C-alpha positions in Angstrom: 21.2 121.2 123.6 24.8 121.0 122.3 27.1 123.7 123.8 30.2 125.2 122.3 32.7 127.5 123.9 34.0 130.0 121.4 36.7 132.6 121.9 35.9 136.0 120.4 38.4 138.7 119.8 36.6 141.7 118.2 39.8 143.7 117.8 40.0 147.2 116.2 38.2 149.5 113.9 35.1 147.9 112.4 36.0 144.6 114.1 33.7 144.9 117.1 30.8 146.0 114.8 31.0 143.1 112.3 31.8 140.6 115.0 28.8 141.5 117.0 26.5 140.9 114.0 28.2 137.5 113.3 27.6 136.5 116.9 23.9 137.5 116.6 23.5 135.4 113.5 25.3 132.4 115.1 23.0 132.5 118.1 19.9 132.6 115.8 21.2 129.6 113.9 21.9 127.8 117.2 18.4 128.4 118.4 17.0 126.8 115.2 19.4 123.9 115.0 19.8 122.9 118.6 23.1 124.3 119.8 24.2 127.0 122.1 27.4 129.1 122.1 29.2 130.4 125.1 31.3 133.4 124.0 34.6 133.9 125.8 35.7 137.5 125.1 39.2 138.8 124.7 40.1 142.5 124.7 43.3 142.6 122.7 44.0 145.2 120.0 45.2 148.7 119.7 43.5 150.0 122.8 44.9 147.2 125.0 48.4 147.6 123.6 48.5 151.4 124.2 47.2 150.9 127.7 49.3 147.9 128.8 52.2 147.7 126.3 51.3 144.1 125.5 49.8 142.5 122.5 48.8 139.0 123.5 49.9 137.4 126.8 50.7 133.7 127.1 47.9 133.3 129.6 45.4 134.3 126.9 46.8 131.7 124.6 46.3 129.1 127.3 42.7 130.2 127.8 41.9 130.2 124.1 43.2 126.7 123.8 40.3 125.5 125.9 37.8 126.8 123.4 36.5 125.0 120.3 37.4 127.9 117.9 38.2 131.6 117.8 36.1 134.3 116.0 38.3 137.3 115.2 37.1 140.7 114.0 40.2 142.5 112.7 43.4 144.0 114.1 45.4 147.1 113.2 45.2 150.8 113.9 46.9 153.8 112.3 48.0 155.1 115.7 50.1 151.9 116.1 53.2 151.2 114.1 52.4 148.8 111.2 53.2 145.2 112.1 53.0 145.5 115.9 49.4 144.3 116.2 49.4 142.2 113.0 52.5 140.2 114.1 51.8 140.4 117.8 48.2 139.1 117.6 47.2 137.8 114.2 50.4 136.0 113.1 51.2 134.9 116.6 47.9 133.2 116.8 48.4 131.5 113.5 51.9 130.3 114.4 51.2 129.4 118.0 48.2 127.2 117.1 49.9 125.9 113.9 47.0 127.1 111.8 48.6 125.9 108.6 45.6 126.3 106.3 44.2 129.7 105.4 40.9 129.0 103.7 39.4 131.8 101.7 36.2 130.9 99.7 34.7 133.2 97.1 31.1 132.9 95.9 29.0 135.3 93.8 25.5 136.2 95.0 22.3 136.9 93.2 21.6 140.6 92.6 25.1 141.7 93.3 26.7 143.6 90.4 30.1 142.1 89.5 33.0 143.8 87.7 33.2 140.9 85.2 30.6 139.3 83.0 29.8 135.6 83.7 28.4 133.1 81.1 24.7 132.6 81.3 23.7 130.4 84.3 27.2 130.4 85.7 28.4 131.7 89.1 31.7 132.1 90.9 32.3 129.4 93.5 36.1 129.0 94.1 38.3 128.7 97.1 41.9 129.5 97.9 43.7 127.0 100.1 46.6 129.1 101.3 49.6 127.7 103.1 49.7 129.7 106.3 52.9 129.3 108.2 55.8 129.3 105.7 57.0 131.0 102.5 57.9 134.7 102.8 55.8 135.1 106.0 58.5 133.4 108.1 59.5 136.7 109.7 63.1 136.4 108.8 64.4 139.6 107.3 66.9 142.4 107.8 68.1 145.8 106.4 71.5 147.3 106.3 72.5 151.0 105.7 76.1 149.9 105.1 75.6 147.1 102.7 76.9 144.5 105.2 74.7 142.1 107.1 75.6 139.5 109.7 72.7 138.3 111.8 71.4 135.2 113.5 67.8 134.0 113.3 65.5 131.4 114.8 62.0 130.6 113.7 59.9 128.2 115.8 57.0 126.2 114.2 55.0 123.2 115.3 56.8 121.0 112.8 60.4 122.3 113.3 62.7 125.0 114.5 64.6 126.8 111.7 67.8 128.6 112.8 70.9 129.9 111.1 73.0 133.0 110.4 72.9 135.4 107.4 76.2 136.8 106.3 76.1 139.1 103.2 77.7 142.3 101.8 77.6 144.4 98.7 80.7 145.7 96.9 80.7 148.7 96.7 78.7 149.4 99.8 74.9 149.7 99.0 72.1 149.9 101.4 70.0 146.7 101.1 67.1 144.7 102.5 66.9 140.9 102.7 63.8 138.8 103.3 63.9 135.0 103.5 61.2 132.6 102.4 61.2 128.9 103.3 59.1 125.8 102.5 59.5 122.3 104.0 58.4 118.9 102.7 55.9 118.3 105.5 54.6 121.8 105.2 53.8 121.3 101.5 52.5 117.8 102.1 49.8 118.7 104.5 48.5 121.7 102.6 48.4 119.7 99.4 46.4 116.9 101.1 44.0 119.5 102.5 43.4 121.0 99.0 42.7 117.6 97.4 40.4 116.5 100.2 38.5 119.7 99.9 38.2 119.3 96.1 36.7 115.8 96.7 34.3 117.2 99.2 33.2 119.8 96.7 32.6 117.1 94.1 35.6 118.2 91.9 38.6 116.3 90.6 41.0 119.1 90.0 43.3 121.2 92.1 45.2 124.1 90.6 48.6 125.1 92.1 49.5 128.8 91.9 53.3 128.9 91.5 56.2 130.9 90.0 59.0 128.3 89.6 60.3 129.9 86.4 61.4 133.0 88.3 61.9 131.6 91.8 63.2 128.1 91.0 64.6 127.1 94.4 61.6 128.0 96.5 58.7 127.4 94.1 60.5 124.7 92.1 60.5 122.7 95.4 56.8 123.6 95.9 56.0 122.2 92.5 57.9 119.0 92.8 56.6 118.2 96.3 53.0 119.0 95.4 53.3 116.8 92.3 54.7 113.9 94.3 51.9 113.9 96.8 49.3 114.3 94.1 50.7 111.3 92.1 51.1 109.1 95.1 47.9 109.8 97.0 45.4 111.2 94.5 46.0 109.3 91.3 42.4 109.6 90.3 42.5 113.4 90.5 44.3 116.1 88.5 46.9 118.6 89.6 47.3 121.7 87.3 50.2 124.0 87.9 49.8 127.6 86.7 52.1 130.6 87.2 50.5 133.1 89.6 50.5 135.9 87.0 48.7 133.7 84.4 46.3 132.6 87.1 45.3 136.2 88.0 44.7 136.8 84.3 42.5 133.7 83.8 40.6 134.5 87.1 39.5 137.8 85.7 38.7 136.4 82.2 37.0 133.2 83.3 36.3 133.4 87.1 33.4 130.9 87.0 35.9 128.2 85.8 37.9 128.3 89.0 37.6 125.7 91.8 40.2 124.8 94.4 43.3 127.0 94.1 46.3 125.9 96.1 48.7 128.8 96.9 51.9 129.4 98.9 51.5 132.0 101.6 52.3 135.2 99.7 50.4 134.3 96.5 47.4 133.2 98.5 47.2 136.5 100.2 47.1 138.3 96.8 44.9 135.9 94.8 42.2 135.8 97.5 41.9 139.6 97.5 41.5 139.4 93.7 38.7 136.8 94.3 37.0 139.2 96.7 37.0 141.9 94.1 35.4 139.6 91.5 32.5 138.7 93.8 31.7 142.2 94.7 34.0 143.4 97.5 36.0 142.5 100.6 32.9 142.7 102.7 31.7 139.4 101.2 35.0 137.6 101.7 35.3 135.0 104.5 38.4 133.4 105.9 39.4 130.5 108.2 42.8 129.8 109.8 42.7 126.0 110.3 44.9 123.6 112.1 44.8 120.5 114.2 44.3 122.5 117.4 42.4 125.8 117.9 41.3 127.2 114.5 40.5 130.9 114.0 37.9 132.5 111.7 38.0 136.0 110.4 36.8 138.1 107.5 39.4 139.0 104.9 38.9 142.7 105.2 40.9 144.9 107.6 39.9 147.3 110.3 38.7 150.2 108.0 39.3 152.8 110.8 37.9 155.6 108.5 34.3 154.1 108.8 34.5 152.6 112.3 31.5 153.6 114.3 29.5 155.0 111.3 27.5 151.9 110.6 28.9 151.7 107.1 30.7 148.4 107.6 29.5 145.4 105.7 29.2 142.5 108.2 28.6 139.7 105.7 32.2 138.7 105.5 32.3 138.2 109.3 29.0 136.4 109.2 30.2 134.0 106.4 33.4 133.5 108.5 31.2 132.5 111.4 29.5 130.0 109.1 32.8 128.5 108.2 33.5 128.2 111.9 30.3 126.4 112.6 31.0 123.9 109.8 34.5 123.3 111.3 33.1 122.5 114.8 30.5 120.1 113.4 27.5 122.3 113.1 27.1 121.9 109.3 23.3 122.5 109.4 23.7 125.7 111.2 26.5 126.8 108.8 24.3 125.9 105.8 21.3 127.8 107.2 23.5 131.0 107.5 24.7 130.6 103.9 21.2 130.1 102.7 20.0 133.1 104.7 22.5 135.4 103.1 21.6 134.0 99.7 17.9 134.6 100.3 18.5 138.1 101.8 20.6 139.3 98.9 18.3 137.8 96.3 15.1 139.3 97.7 16.1 142.5 99.4 15.6 145.8 97.5 18.8 147.7 96.9 18.1 150.1 99.7 18.2 147.2 102.2 21.6 145.9 101.1 24.9 147.0 102.8 26.4 150.3 101.8 29.3 148.6 100.2 26.9 146.8 97.8 25.2 150.1 96.8 22.4 150.0 99.4 21.5 152.0 102.4 21.4 149.5 105.3 23.7 150.0 108.2 25.7 147.2 109.7 23.2 146.2 112.4 20.3 146.2 110.0 22.2 143.8 107.7 22.7 141.4 110.6 19.0 141.7 111.4 18.1 140.8 107.8 20.2 137.7 107.8 18.7 136.6 111.1 15.2 137.0 109.7 16.0 134.8 106.7 17.4 131.8 108.7 15.2 128.9 108.0 13.1 130.7 105.4 
């Protein structure tokens, strides 16, 4: 039997609940398809930070690096200042392991009421390929009450170290905030290649770039030109479309079943993928993967939802679908497919009362996981 060592960080809020269901489903798929998972647990999150004053120690990163993948629940808690856990855990993991792709698929399921009407026989089956380490998520920003800023910065990435000094002032004095976004040639190249290769794998010949070069010409003009260069040189048999992000959001709502692979810079990818989730029925159905050449991390798109933590109201399907992405990434495609099929069968056949509360049903989190397990291999 094939064995895989998988790190698991349940995190905060509903994270432990949905992650537990994802683990249960993965183990069931493993039993059917000849693999076994050894879970390596990590306790980090709000409780650990409040007790130890530490978000994620270097020793944990070293231990995680020995695993094949990381399954994450969610991080964040209202009792902790916003950004402490998100930057200290989530973004640190992304940057430390150079997880330069944030993959967010969106698929509509039978029997799930959607906020939009689809053409007869059509379904939503699109995916956002989000650049995950650059753009306005570089972490370089500052505020000034006096209207004058002079501050050095340094950002370390796998590809490079970006350093410099910001010197700015307003006349007359005016409190201000500055935030810097940056894109590099190699950063754009690798995410463009990933998007085109994914389109090929899906049997498609088009990638649509979500941009805004008309309003942000330096940053997104660079993005457009570098993406077009890679597409023309390396994928001449395929098509690159460029669409401003506002127009893309409009067309996604009007014609969601026409969308395929959507390539986005970091900020737009975060926004567009949440719109996708709304179109397929809710964040509880939205899966995500943070993928790089080293350790990759898989997590549902939703947050910690502390208001429903411990009530059983959480929808674990996003976490389960994220675990399926993880299995595909580590080479267990059959197991991943069986989970996807099980969810499809469950949602198609289950009476409304047996669906998650988020989808209008009455099934608590653990019962949803049980239903998916029962449908593996059906």
